[in-house]
C-alpha positions as CSV (number, residue, x, y, z in Angstrom):
1,Q,95.0,82.2,87.3
2,V,96.4,82.3,90.8
3,R,97.2,78.8,92.6
4,L,98.7,77.9,95.7
5,V,99.6,74.0,96.1
6,E,100.6,73.3,99.6
7,S,102.4,69.9,100.4
8,G,104.0,68.2,103.4
9,G,101.4,67.5,105.8
10,G,100.6,64.5,108.3
11,L,100.7,62.5,111.0
12,V,103.4,62.8,113.7
13,Q,104.4,61.9,116.9
14,P,105.3,64.4,119.5
15,G,108.8,66.0,119.4
16,G,109.0,64.8,115.7
17,S,109.3,67.4,112.6
18,L,107.7,68.0,109.3
19,R,108.4,70.7,106.7
20,F,105.3,72.5,104.3
21,S,105.8,73.9,101.3
22,C,103.6,76.2,99.3
23,A,104.3,77.0,95.7
24,A,102.9,79.6,94.2
25,S,101.7,80.3,90.2
26,G,99.8,83.2,88.5
27,V,101.4,85.6,90.6
28,T,104.8,88.0,91.2
29,F,105.4,85.8,94.1
30,S,108.7,87.9,95.0
31,T,106.2,91.2,95.5
32,Y,103.8,89.5,98.5
33,V,104.0,88.9,101.7
34,T,103.7,85.3,102.5
35,S,102.3,83.6,105.9
36,W,101.4,80.4,107.4
37,Y,98.2,79.9,109.7
38,R,96.7,77.5,111.1
39,Q,93.1,76.6,112.6
40,A,92.6,74.0,115.1
41,P,89.1,72.5,115.5
42,G,86.6,74.6,117.4
43,K,89.2,77.7,117.1
44,E,89.7,80.9,115.1
45,R,92.2,80.8,112.8
46,E,96.0,82.1,113.9
47,L,99.0,83.6,112.4
48,V,101.9,80.9,112.8
49,A,104.8,83.0,111.1
50,T,105.2,85.8,108.2
51,I,108.1,86.6,106.0
52,T,108.5,89.7,104.1
53,A,108.4,89.8,100.6
54,V,112.3,91.1,100.2
55,G,114.8,90.9,102.9
56,G,113.5,87.8,104.6
57,N,112.5,89.7,107.6
58,T,110.4,86.9,109.9
59,N,107.9,87.0,112.7
60,Y,106.5,84.2,114.8
61,A,103.7,83.3,117.2
62,D,104.9,83.2,120.7
63,S,103.9,79.4,120.5
64,V,106.0,78.7,117.7
65,K,109.3,80.8,118.5
66,G,112.3,78.7,118.5
67,R,110.6,75.7,117.0
68,F,109.1,76.7,113.3
69,T,111.0,78.6,110.7
70,I,109.5,80.4,108.0
71,S,111.5,80.8,104.8
72,R,111.2,81.5,101.0
73,N,113.0,80.9,97.8
74,N,111.5,83.7,95.2
75,A,113.5,82.0,92.4
76,K,111.0,78.9,92.9
77,N,108.0,81.1,93.8
78,T,107.7,78.9,96.9
79,V,107.7,79.2,101.0
80,Y,108.3,77.0,103.4
81,L,107.4,76.0,107.1
82,Q,110.3,73.9,109.0
83,M,108.4,72.6,112.0
84,N,110.4,70.7,114.9
85,S,109.7,69.7,118.2
86,L,106.0,69.4,117.3
87,K,103.4,69.0,120.2
88,P,99.7,67.8,120.5
89,E,98.7,71.6,120.4
90,D,100.2,72.1,117.0
91,T,97.6,69.8,115.5
92,A,95.7,72.1,113.2
93,V,94.9,72.5,109.2
94,Y,98.1,74.9,108.2
95,Y,97.3,77.1,105.0
96,C,99.6,79.3,103.2
97,N,98.8,83.0,102.7
98,L,99.9,85.8,100.2
99,R,99.3,89.4,100.8
100,R,100.3,92.3,99.2
101,G,98.2,95.6,100.3
102,S,94.3,94.5,100.0
103,V,95.2,91.4,97.9
104,T,95.2,88.1,99.4
105,Y,95.2,84.5,98.2
106,W,94.9,81.4,100.6
107,G,96.2,77.9,99.8
108,Q,93.7,74.9,100.0
109,G,95.1,73.7,103.8
110,T,96.9,70.8,104.7
111,Q,96.2,68.8,108.0
112,V,98.7,68.1,110.5
113,T,98.2,65.9,113.8
114,V,100.7,65.5,116.0
115,S,99.9,62.2,118.2
116,S,101.5,59.2,119.7
């Protein structure tokens, strides 16, 4: 059974930082591209950041470039998202995602609220 367990969300003031982690089990984690998505109220889910299975090549949405960093530890089956200089518009539910070909898995989502 595949499980993706996210942790690290919460309430933070503008300019603050948070770090997410997403621990996977039941999959060969190192063979999956991993990503973080987010969905704000009333908006569609959007891709935030992606890291390749091997090699660690990354891509980011323009809105988070220079502020967010995605990383992974294949030995721990975990993907991370370091979020710095947070803005109110970063408020959303964040989801981790594993993808390999047509197979995809989602985490349960974790809320981030950026507010003073």
